[in-house]
C-alpha positions as CSV (number, residue, x, y, z in Angstrom):
1,M,3.4,12.1,30.5
2,D,7.1,12.8,29.7
3,K,7.5,9.5,27.9
4,Y,4.8,10.6,25.4
5,F,6.5,13.9,24.6
6,D,8.2,14.2,21.2
7,E,11.1,16.6,21.9
8,E,12.0,17.0,18.2
9,H,8.5,18.2,17.2
10,E,7.6,19.6,20.7
11,Y,4.2,17.9,21.2
12,Y,2.6,15.1,23.1
13,H,1.5,11.8,21.4
14,R,-1.4,9.7,22.5
15,Y,0.6,6.5,21.6
16,R,4.2,5.3,22.0
17,E,6.0,2.1,21.2
18,D,9.2,0.3,22.0
19,E,10.7,-2.8,20.4
20,E,8.1,-5.1,21.9
21,N,4.9,-3.2,22.8
22,Y,2.5,-0.5,21.7
23,Y,1.2,1.8,24.5
24,D,-1.8,4.2,24.9
25,V,-1.4,7.1,27.3
26,V,-5.0,6.6,28.6
27,D,-4.4,3.0,29.5
28,E,-1.1,3.7,31.3
29,L,-2.6,6.7,33.2
30,K,-5.6,4.6,34.3
31,Q,-3.3,1.8,35.5
32,E,-1.0,4.1,37.4
33,L,-3.7,6.1,39.1
34,T,-5.6,2.9,40.1
35,K,-2.4,1.4,41.4
36,K,-1.9,4.5,43.6
37,N,-5.5,4.4,44.8
38,I,-6.2,7.9,43.5
39,S,-9.8,8.7,42.6
40,F,-10.0,10.1,39.0
41,K,-12.0,10.8,35.9
42,L,-10.2,10.7,32.6
43,D,-11.6,11.9,29.2
44,V,-10.2,12.2,25.7
45,T,-12.0,14.7,23.4
46,D,-11.2,14.5,19.7
47,T,-10.8,18.1,18.4
48,F,-9.5,17.9,14.9
49,D,-8.8,15.2,12.3
50,S,-7.6,15.4,8.8
51,P,-5.3,13.4,6.6
52,G,-1.8,13.6,8.1
53,Y,-2.8,15.4,11.3
54,E,-5.1,14.8,14.2
55,C,-5.3,16.2,17.7
56,S,-7.3,15.6,20.9
57,V,-7.4,16.9,24.4
58,L,-6.7,14.6,27.4
59,S,-8.4,15.8,30.6
60,I,-7.7,14.3,34.0
61,A,-9.6,15.3,37.1
62,Y,-8.3,13.6,40.3
63,I,-8.2,14.0,44.0
64,K,-4.7,14.7,45.2
65,P,-4.0,13.6,48.7
66,N,-2.9,16.5,50.9
67,N,-2.3,15.6,54.6
68,N,-5.8,14.7,56.0
69,W,-7.7,16.5,53.2
70,G,-7.7,16.0,49.4
71,S,-7.7,18.7,46.8
72,I,-9.3,18.4,43.4
73,E,-6.8,18.8,40.5
74,L,-7.4,19.2,36.8
75,E,-4.8,18.6,34.1
76,T,-5.3,19.0,30.4
77,V,-2.8,18.0,27.6
78,L,-3.1,18.5,23.9
79,L,-2.2,15.3,22.1
80,E,-1.1,15.5,18.5
81,S,-0.2,13.1,15.7
82,M,1.3,13.9,12.4
């Protein structure tokens, strides 16, 4: 998630880009969790949209391996775009 954080404006973006590609946080998280064989459910809920500003909430529920048992974890992040 750190690569989606805008330090200047202090918020998380849903998208990022470099010189060659355009990335979506949802796609990257799905790929990473699948690659690590972690069971998960990911959802993005649009919460507000107006000209010049939009925000949504990213929720990730996953099973975190812990010795012989797993624990259910929930992470939520507010994603903003201006």
